[in-house]
C-alpha positions, 0 to 999 in steps of 0.5 A: 450956318443957316438953313438956306446956306446948309441946303444950298450946300447939300445940293451942291455936293450931291450934283457934284457927286451926280455929275463924272467929270472928263479932263480932255486936253484944250487943244484937242479937236474931240474936246468938245465931242468927249466932254459931251459923250462923257456927261449924263444923257440928261445933261447931253440932252440939252442942245443949243445953237452957235453963238455968232452974235457980234462975231465977225463972219471969218469966225470959224464955229466948229469944224467937219472932217470931209471926203477927198478922194478914195485912198485919201485923209480926209480934210476939214471942213470949217464952217464959219458964222458968215453972212446972210449969203454964206456960212451959217447965218445964211442957213442958221433958221434951218439950224437944227441937231439933224440939221447938224448931222446931215452937214456931218454924214455928207460932209464924210461920206457922200454917196455921189462924186463930188461935183466940183463947180470952179472953186466951189465942191458940192457934196450930196447925200441921198436919204430915204423919207417916207419911201423916197428919196432925197439927196441933202447938200452942202455945198464947200468953197475953197476961196478966201473968206471975202475981205480977209486973209484966212484961208478957206471960206468953207461951208456956203450952204446947206439943204435939200436938194431938188428933185432932178437938182444937181446932185440927181443930175451928177454922175 
């Protein structure tokens, strides 16, 4: 065995012993979250954006839980690759770990009633930034994906709402 092969073997053995591996069923909805939580913090800190290159608009990226109404169980909210007019591709330039966390929190526990506009639901959550209060809104469509019959379009867009905007005007 050469020195190069021996050092590679020692390195891979050390890495394997340092990283604990959690086995989670592939079909589990929390498989990814549990796998990331089980990784050491230096590995879990690495963050990558979703990859929608060469994928169809209807391709789902992830699911979030969305609030329906008090006393009812939450429902799923899908984020699809979409186009430049809706879905991930529409707001991909704003995407970050923080942005994704705000989407998740806003859908799960909005601070304003859900605004209904035909087949569109608008979720608003208030955040305090530099002693000013702003709303983060997530617009969700229950219409079928344009051009297919795969189910709800899902999250159309997500953004900070302007002062005296949709969220401010809600009851």
